[in-house]
PARO-227252 format. One record per residue (C-alpha): residue number from 0; x negated, y negated, z negated. Coordinates in steps of 0.1 Angstrom, whole numbers. Each point is the difference from the previous one (the first is absolute). Example, Ala and Ser with C-alpha at 12.3 -4.5 7.8 and 13.67 -1.06 7.14 Angstrom:
+-----+-------+-------+-------+
:   k :     u :     v :     w :
+-----+-------+-------+-------+
:   0 :  -123 :    45 :   -78 :
:   1 :   -14 :   -34 :     7 :
+-----+-------+-------+-------+
***
This chain:
+-----+-------+-------+-------+
:   k :     u :     v :     w :
+-----+-------+-------+-------+
:   0 :    -2 :     1 :     1 :
:   1 :   -12 :   -35 :    10 :
:   2 :    18 :   -33 :    -7 :
:   3 :   -14 :   -33 :     8 :
:   4 :     9 :   -38 :    -3 :
:   5 :    -8 :   -31 :    21 :
:   6 :    18 :   -30 :   -14 :
:   7 :     4 :   -27 :    25 :
:   8 :    24 :   -22 :   -17 :
:   9 :    19 :    -6 :   -31 :
:  10 :   -30 :    11 :   -21 :
:  11 :    -4 :   -23 :   -32 :
:  12 :    21 :   -23 :    19 :
:  13 :    36 :    -6 :     9 :
:  14 :     7 :     2 :    38 :
:  15 :   -14 :    15 :    31 :
:  16 :    11 :    34 :   -11 :
:  17 :   -20 :    28 :    18 :
:  18 :   -15 :    33 :    -9 :
:  19 :   -15 :    24 :    19 :
:  20 :    -1 :    38 :   -15 :
:  21 :   -12 :    28 :    16 :
:  22 :    12 :    35 :   -14 :
:  23 :   -22 :    31 :    13 :
:  24 :   -12 :   -18 :    30 :
:  25 :    35 :   -18 :    11 :
:  26 :     0 :   -36 :    -3 :
:  27 :    31 :   -20 :    -8 :
:  28 :     5 :   -37 :    -3 :
:  29 :    22 :    -9 :   -26 :
:  30 :    16 :   -38 :     8 :
:  31 :   -17 :   -25 :    22 :
:  32 :     7 :   -34 :   -16 :
:  33 :   -13 :   -37 :     2 :
:  34 :    -8 :   -21 :   -28 :
:  35 :    19 :   -34 :     3 :
:  36 :   -24 :   -20 :   -23 :
:  37 :   -25 :     1 :    29 :
:  38 :    -2 :   -13 :    32 :
:  39 :   -33 :    12 :    12 :
:  40 :   -12 :    36 :     5 :
:  41 :     7 :     8 :   -35 :
:  42 :    36 :     1 :     8 :
:  43 :    -4 :    34 :    20 :
:  44 :   -16 :    29 :   -15 :
:  45 :   -36 :     8 :    15 :
:  46 :     9 :    29 :    22 :
:  47 :   -36 :     3 :    11 :
:  48 :    -6 :    21 :   -33 :
:  49 :    21 :    27 :    15 :
:  50 :   -22 :    27 :     7 :
:  51 :    15 :    25 :    26 :
:  52 :    37 :     3 :    11 :
:  53 :    33 :     0 :   -17 :
:  54 :    26 :    26 :     0 :
:  55 :    28 :   -24 :    -6 :
:  56 :     9 :   -32 :   -21 :
:  57 :    29 :    -2 :   -23 :
:  58 :    16 :   -34 :    -8 :
:  59 :    20 :     1 :   -36 :
:  60 :    22 :   -30 :     8 :
:  61 :     5 :   -32 :    24 :
:  62 :   -15 :   -30 :   -24 :
:  63 :   -32 :   -14 :    17 :
:  64 :   -25 :     9 :   -26 :
:  65 :     8 :    36 :    11 :
:  66 :     5 :    -3 :    40 :
:  67 :   -12 :   -32 :    10 :
:  68 :   -31 :    12 :    13 :
:  69 :    17 :    29 :    19 :
:  70 :     3 :   -18 :    35 :
:  71 :   -37 :   -12 :     2 :
:  72 :    -9 :    39 :   -11 :
:  73 :    18 :    12 :    26 :
:  74 :    -2 :   -24 :    32 :
:  75 :   -36 :   -16 :    -9 :
:  76 :   -18 :    25 :   -18 :
:  77 :    16 :    26 :    23 :
:  78 :    14 :    26 :   -25 :
:  79 :    22 :    22 :    21 :
:  80 :     9 :    28 :   -23 :
:  81 :    32 :    10 :   -21 :
:  82 :    15 :   -28 :   -20 :
:  83 :    27 :    11 :   -25 :
:  84 :    27 :   -23 :   -21 :
:  85 :    36 :     5 :   -11 :
:  86 :    29 :   -14 :    23 :
:  87 :     6 :   -30 :   -21 :
:  88 :   -36 :    -9 :     0 :
:  89 :    -4 :     4 :    39 :
:  90 :    35 :   -24 :     5 :
:  91 :   -15 :   -27 :   -23 :
:  92 :   -33 :    -1 :     3 :
:  93 :     0 :   -17 :    36 :
:  94 :    22 :   -30 :   -17 :
:  95 :   -27 :    -6 :   -26 :
:  96 :   -28 :     2 :    25 :
:  97 :    16 :   -21 :    24 :
:  98 :     8 :   -27 :   -28 :
:  99 :   -35 :    -2 :   -11 :
: 100 :   -15 :    -4 :    35 :
: 101 :    27 :   -27 :     5 :
: 102 :   -13 :   -17 :   -30 :
: 103 :   -32 :     6 :     8 :
: 104 :     3 :   -17 :    34 :
: 105 :    16 :   -29 :   -15 :
: 106 :   -25 :    -6 :   -22 :
: 107 :   -26 :    -2 :    22 :
: 108 :   -21 :    33 :    -9 :
: 109 :    -8 :    26 :    25 :
: 110 :     9 :    38 :   -11 :
: 111 :   -18 :    31 :    13 :
: 112 :    32 :    13 :    16 :
: 113 :    28 :   -12 :    23 :
: 114 :    39 :     3 :     1 :
: 115 :    -7 :    23 :    31 :
: 116 :   -23 :    21 :   -24 :
: 117 :    26 :     3 :   -25 :
: 118 :    25 :    14 :    24 :
: 119 :   -26 :    23 :    14 :
: 120 :   -13 :    11 :   -33 :
: 121 :    38 :    11 :   -15 :
: 122 :     6 :    20 :    31 :
: 123 :   -27 :    24 :   -11 :
: 124 :    16 :     4 :   -35 :
: 125 :    21 :    32 :    -7 :
: 126 :    25 :    -5 :   -26 :
: 127 :     4 :    26 :   -28 :
: 128 :    28 :     7 :   -27 :
: 129 :    -5 :     7 :   -37 :
: 130 :   -14 :    35 :    -6 :
: 131 :    -3 :    10 :    31 :
: 132 :   -33 :    18 :     6 :
: 133 :   -20 :   -11 :    29 :
: 134 :   -27 :    21 :    14 :
: 135 :   -30 :   -19 :    16 :
: 136 :   -20 :    23 :    19 :
: 137 :    -5 :    37 :   -14 :
: 138 :   -13 :   -10 :   -34 :
: 139 :    15 :   -30 :   -16 :
: 140 :    35 :    -6 :   -13 :
: 141 :    16 :   -32 :   -12 :
: 142 :    35 :    -9 :   -20 :
: 143 :    14 :   -30 :    -8 :
: 144 :    19 :    -5 :   -34 :
: 145 :    25 :   -30 :   -10 :
: 146 :   -22 :   -29 :   -16 :
: 147 :    26 :   -25 :    -9 :
: 148 :   -18 :   -36 :     3 :
: 149 :    17 :    -7 :    35 :
: 150 :    23 :    14 :    26 :
: 151 :   -19 :    28 :    13 :
: 152 :   -31 :     1 :   -21 :
: 153 :   -18 :    35 :    -3 :
: 154 :   -22 :    21 :   -22 :
: 155 :   -21 :    23 :    20 :
: 156 :   -12 :    33 :    -6 :
: 157 :   -27 :    17 :    19 :
: 158 :   -15 :    35 :     1 :
: 159 :   -26 :    18 :    19 :
: 160 :    -6 :    36 :   -11 :
: 161 :    -5 :     3 :   -36 :
: 162 :    -4 :   -40 :    -9 :
: 163 :    27 :   -25 :    -2 :
: 164 :     8 :   -35 :   -10 :
: 165 :    25 :   -26 :    -2 :
: 166 :    -6 :   -40 :     8 :
: 167 :    25 :   -19 :   -15 :
: 168 :     4 :   -33 :    19 :
: 169 :    21 :   -22 :   -22 :
: 170 :    26 :    15 :   -19 :
: 171 :    26 :    -6 :   -26 :
: 172 :     9 :    21 :   -31 :
: 173 :    31 :   -24 :    -7 :
: 174 :    32 :     0 :    20 :
: 175 :    12 :   -36 :    12 :
: 176 :    33 :   -12 :    15 :
: 177 :    -9 :    16 :    34 :
: 178 :   -23 :    25 :    -2 :
: 179 :    -7 :    31 :   -23 :
: 180 :   -31 :    10 :   -20 :
: 181 :   -29 :    18 :    15 :
: 182 :     4 :    40 :     6 :
: 183 :   -26 :    26 :     5 :
: 184 :    -1 :    37 :    -6 :
: 185 :   -22 :    16 :   -28 :
: 186 :   -31 :     6 :    20 :
: 187 :   -35 :    16 :    -9 :
: 188 :   -25 :   -28 :    13 :
: 189 :   -37 :    -4 :     3 :
: 190 :     6 :   -36 :     6 :
: 191 :    23 :   -28 :    -6 :
: 192 :    -9 :   -37 :    13 :
: 193 :    26 :   -24 :   -16 :
: 194 :    13 :   -35 :     3 :
: 195 :   -11 :   -17 :   -33 :
: 196 :     6 :   -39 :     4 :
: 197 :    20 :    -2 :   -33 :
: 198 :   -17 :    32 :   -16 :
: 199 :   -11 :   -21 :   -33 :
: 200 :    28 :   -27 :     2 :
: 201 :    25 :     2 :   -27 :
: 202 :    31 :   -16 :    17 :
: 203 :    29 :   -17 :   -12 :
: 204 :    37 :    20 :    -1 :
: 205 :    13 :    -1 :    37 :
: 206 :    34 :    -8 :   -16 :
: 207 :   -11 :   -28 :   -22 :
: 208 :   -22 :   -14 :    33 :
: 209 :    34 :     2 :    18 :
: 210 :    19 :   -21 :   -22 :
: 211 :   -27 :   -23 :    -6 :
: 212 :    -3 :    -8 :    40 :
: 213 :    41 :     2 :     3 :
: 214 :     3 :   -30 :   -29 :
: 215 :   -25 :   -21 :    15 :
: 216 :    17 :     2 :    34 :
: 217 :    33 :    -4 :   -17 :
: 218 :    -8 :   -29 :   -21 :
: 219 :   -12 :   -21 :    30 :
: 220 :    24 :    10 :    27 :
: 221 :    30 :   -11 :   -28 :
: 222 :   -17 :   -31 :    -9 :
: 223 :    -2 :   -11 :    38 :
: 224 :   -36 :    10 :     7 :
: 225 :   -17 :    21 :    29 :
: 226 :   -21 :    29 :    -9 :
: 227 :   -26 :    12 :    23 :
: 228 :    -9 :    34 :    -1 :
: 229 :   -34 :    15 :    19 :
: 230 :     2 :    38 :     6 :
: 231 :   -31 :    15 :    12 :
: 232 :    12 :    31 :    14 :
: 233 :    25 :    21 :    18 :
: 234 :    16 :    24 :   -24 :
: 235 :    -3 :   -26 :   -30 :
: 236 :    23 :   -24 :    20 :
: 237 :    25 :    28 :     7 :
: 238 :    -1 :     6 :   -41 :
: 239 :     6 :   -35 :    -9 :
: 240 :    29 :    -3 :    31 :
: 241 :    20 :    26 :   -22 :
: 242 :    -9 :   -12 :   -33 :
: 243 :    11 :   -36 :     7 :
: 244 :    33 :    12 :    23 :
: 245 :    11 :    20 :   -32 :
: 246 :    -5 :   -30 :   -25 :
: 247 :    15 :   -25 :    25 :
: 248 :    33 :    24 :     3 :
: 249 :    -5 :     4 :   -38 :
: 250 :     1 :   -36 :    -7 :
: 251 :    22 :   -12 :    27 :
: 252 :   -29 :   -24 :    14 :
: 253 :     7 :   -17 :    31 :
: 254 :   -32 :   -17 :     5 :
: 255 :   -17 :    15 :    34 :
: 256 :   -27 :    20 :     3 :
: 257 :   -26 :    -9 :    31 :
: 258 :   -25 :    21 :    12 :
: 259 :   -25 :   -14 :    23 :
: 260 :   -19 :    33 :    18 :
: 261 :    12 :    17 :    31 :
: 262 :   -22 :    29 :   -13 :
: 263 :    26 :     4 :   -31 :
: 264 :    29 :    -2 :    23 :
: 265 :   -15 :    27 :    25 :
: 266 :   -11 :    22 :   -27 :
: 267 :    35 :    -4 :   -16 :
: 268 :    12 :    16 :    31 :
: 269 :   -20 :    30 :    -3 :
: 270 :     3 :     3 :   -39 :
: 271 :    40 :     7 :    10 :
: 272 :    -9 :    28 :    24 :
: 273 :   -23 :    17 :   -23 :
: 274 :    23 :     3 :   -30 :
: 275 :   -11 :    36 :    -5 :
: 276 :   -34 :   -10 :   -13 :
: 277 :    13 :   -21 :   -29 :
: 278 :    14 :    11 :   -35 :
: 279 :    30 :    18 :    -5 :
: 280 :    20 :   -26 :   -13 :
: 281 :     0 :   -19 :    31 :
: 282 :     3 :    31 :    20 :
: 283 :    33 :     7 :   -20 :
: 284 :    16 :   -38 :     5 :
: 285 :    -8 :     2 :    40 :
: 286 :    35 :    10 :     6 :
: 287 :    13 :   -28 :   -17 :
: 288 :   -25 :   -27 :     7 :
: 289 :   -34 :    -1 :    15 :
: 290 :   -24 :   -10 :   -25 :
: 291 :   -18 :   -24 :    24 :
: 292 :    31 :   -19 :    10 :
: 293 :    -7 :   -31 :   -16 :
: 294 :    29 :   -22 :    -3 :
: 295 :   -19 :   -31 :   -16 :
: 296 :   -34 :    -2 :    19 :
: 297 :    -2 :   -18 :    33 :
: 298 :   -28 :    -1 :    22 :
: 299 :   -10 :   -34 :     8 :
: 300 :   -27 :   -18 :    19 :
: 301 :     1 :   -33 :   -17 :
: 302 :   -33 :   -15 :   -13 :
: 303 :    -4 :     2 :   -38 :
: 304 :     3 :   -38 :    -7 :
: 305 :    35 :     0 :    17 :
: 306 :    11 :    27 :   -21 :
: 307 :    -9 :   -14 :   -32 :
: 308 :    24 :   -30 :    10 :
: 309 :    31 :    20 :   -12 :
: 310 :     8 :    24 :   -27 :
: 311 :   -16 :    39 :    10 :
: 312 :   -24 :    27 :    -4 :
: 313 :   -24 :    -2 :    24 :
: 314 :   -17 :    35 :     6 :
: 315 :   -34 :    -3 :    21 :
: 316 :   -17 :    29 :    13 :
: 317 :   -37 :    -5 :    -6 :
: 318 :   -18 :    29 :    17 :
: 319 :   -31 :     9 :   -19 :
: 320 :     1 :   -22 :   -26 :
: 321 :   -30 :     4 :   -24 :
: 322 :     8 :   -20 :   -29 :
: 323 :    25 :   -29 :    -6 :
: 324 :     5 :   -29 :   -28 :
: 325 :    29 :    -3 :   -19 :
: 326 :    19 :   -30 :   -13 :
: 327 :    38 :    -9 :   -11 :
: 328 :    10 :   -34 :     1 :
: 329 :    11 :   -14 :   -34 :
: 330 :    31 :   -15 :    18 :
: 331 :     9 :    31 :    15 :
: 332 :     2 :   -19 :    34 :
: 333 :   -23 :    28 :    15 :
: 334 :   -15 :    34 :   -12 :
: 335 :   -25 :    17 :    11 :
: 336 :     0 :    37 :   -10 :
: 337 :   -28 :    26 :     9 :
: 338 :    11 :    35 :     1 :
+-----+-------+-------+-------+
***
């Protein structure tokens, strides 16, 4: 038995997830992300460190720090082997990549891939189901497990001969409003590579955090103020849509909610059609109402300065946001709520 790991990204850092594992001579790349905190060569994994060919690439989910470098790897570096990801990831990844490219072009930043590269790359992807046994060549077997985190996120089991491992990607052991907790079979493994961003962080109760968030929003809008909520990622945006939609209904609030991103609007369409990947509560209620049909949320292209002229909740999607400040005005004319 022999296992070797080459960490090309996300080792001792957050971002640019990319780990190459060799198991009994078979080589797998887990994730192929970019680092949004860099705009130079540090943005992408150093693929020149890979000694030899890969048997396959497996992407755990659609966030850019896990998939952002894939078009560069396939269309510029020239990888032409198998690529696997779940059906929701394949559906939503192009939206994320195209939105990132659009923002980069708007900022005058030249990226290492084009819109045509994104399209060509995604045509090479093979979508897979959860717990589907995928045979790669003669000896390598992979299998995806439900990871929570975002729609379609997967943990990946890989086995070659007498050696096996799991690469978790990002996962969540606590169910939320639209996703369940991560689930995996009991397995005897030789290696586990796990996401650990918050491994040593003691976090506040989710319910307490939500109550604090809703109170801040409520206090501001009932006083005639405006609330600005930057959200940094798909999945998180949908979770907050559901939270606010439920609260607006219970409190009979009439204040409009606007979101500014075409990306969010497009993603909601896919969320509506991929309900089987959500939690059981949403599946059970689909006959009565699709949880992603938001009555109070409206897509808007008005500028933020115009929006702040009236009582409203304003929701910009800030893809790739690394960090933001926080303040709340004393008079409740406006509130900036970070999430």
